[in-house]
VEXDREN-2710 file (C-alpha; in Angstrom, 1 decimal):
% VEXDREN-2710
k/r/px/py/pz
1/MET/0.0/0.0/0.0
2/ASN/1.2/3.5/-0.8
3/PRO/2.5/5.7/2.1
4/TRP/0.5/8.7/3.3
5/ILE/1.9/12.1/2.2
6/SER/1.4/15.3/4.2
7/VAL/-0.6/17.9/2.2
8/LYS/1.7/20.6/3.8
9/GLU/4.8/18.8/2.3
10/CYS/3.4/17.9/-1.2
11/ARG/0.0/18.5/-2.8
12/PRO/-1.5/15.7/-5.0
13/PRO/-1.6/16.1/-8.8
14/GLU/-4.6/18.3/-10.0
15/ASN/-7.7/16.4/-11.0
16/GLU/-6.4/13.0/-9.9
17/GLU/-8.5/10.9/-7.6
18/VAL/-6.5/10.1/-4.4
19/GLU/-7.2/8.7/-1.0
20/THR/-7.4/11.4/1.7
21/LYS/-7.7/11.6/5.5
22/ILE/-7.5/14.0/8.4
23/ASP/-4.9/12.8/10.9
24/ASP/-4.3/15.3/13.7
25/GLN/-4.4/15.5/17.5
26/ARG/-8.1/14.5/17.4
27/GLY/-7.2/11.2/15.6
28/ILE/-7.8/9.8/12.1
29/ARG/-11.1/10.7/10.4
30/ASN/-12.8/11.5/7.1
31/VAL/-10.9/8.8/5.1
32/THR/-12.2/9.0/1.6
33/THR/-11.2/9.5/-2.1
34/LEU/-11.2/13.1/-3.4
35/LYS/-9.8/15.2/-6.2
36/LEU/-7.9/18.5/-5.9
37/HIS/-9.1/21.0/-8.4
38/ASN/-8.5/24.8/-8.4
39/ASN/-7.4/24.7/-4.7
40/LEU/-10.6/22.9/-3.6
41/TRP/-11.1/19.3/-2.7
42/TRP/-14.0/17.7/-4.7
43/PHE/-15.8/14.4/-4.7
44/PRO/-14.4/12.2/-7.5
45/ASP/-17.5/12.8/-9.7
46/MET/-17.0/16.6/-9.2
47/SER/-20.6/16.9/-7.9
48/MET/-19.6/18.9/-4.9
49/TYR/-16.5/20.3/-3.1
50/ILE/-15.9/19.6/0.6
51/TYR/-15.7/22.1/3.5
52/TYR/-12.5/20.8/5.1
53/CYS/-8.9/20.3/4.0
54/PRO/-7.4/16.8/4.3
55/THR/-4.1/16.7/6.1
56/HIS/-2.8/13.6/4.2
57/TRP/-3.2/11.9/0.8
58/ARG/-1.9/8.9/-1.1
59/LYS/-2.2/7.5/-4.6
60/LEU/-4.9/4.9/-5.1
61/THR/-3.7/1.3/-5.4
62/SER/-5.3/-0.8/-8.1
63/ALA/-7.3/-3.7/-6.5
64/ALA/-6.6/-7.2/-7.7
65/PRO/-9.1/-8.3/-10.2
66/LYS/-11.9/-10.5/-8.8
67/GLU/-12.3/-14.0/-10.1
68/PRO/-15.6/-14.8/-11.8
69/GLY/-18.3/-16.0/-9.4
70/THR/-16.7/-14.3/-6.3
71/SER/-18.2/-11.3/-4.5
END
């Protein structure tokens, strides 16, 4: 799995869906995938931006393909 990167140290590529989280003195929360576009964090489908700024992000890893007949 890819390591978490601090948003303060390095921002993710524009318009690329990445996994994000808030990880601070209050703990880990808001783990989800988002896109950074024009300085705002958006849902991957670009339907709405969020009202918080993640502290960390990482590139998505491709899941192993499922075998037919498995769920």
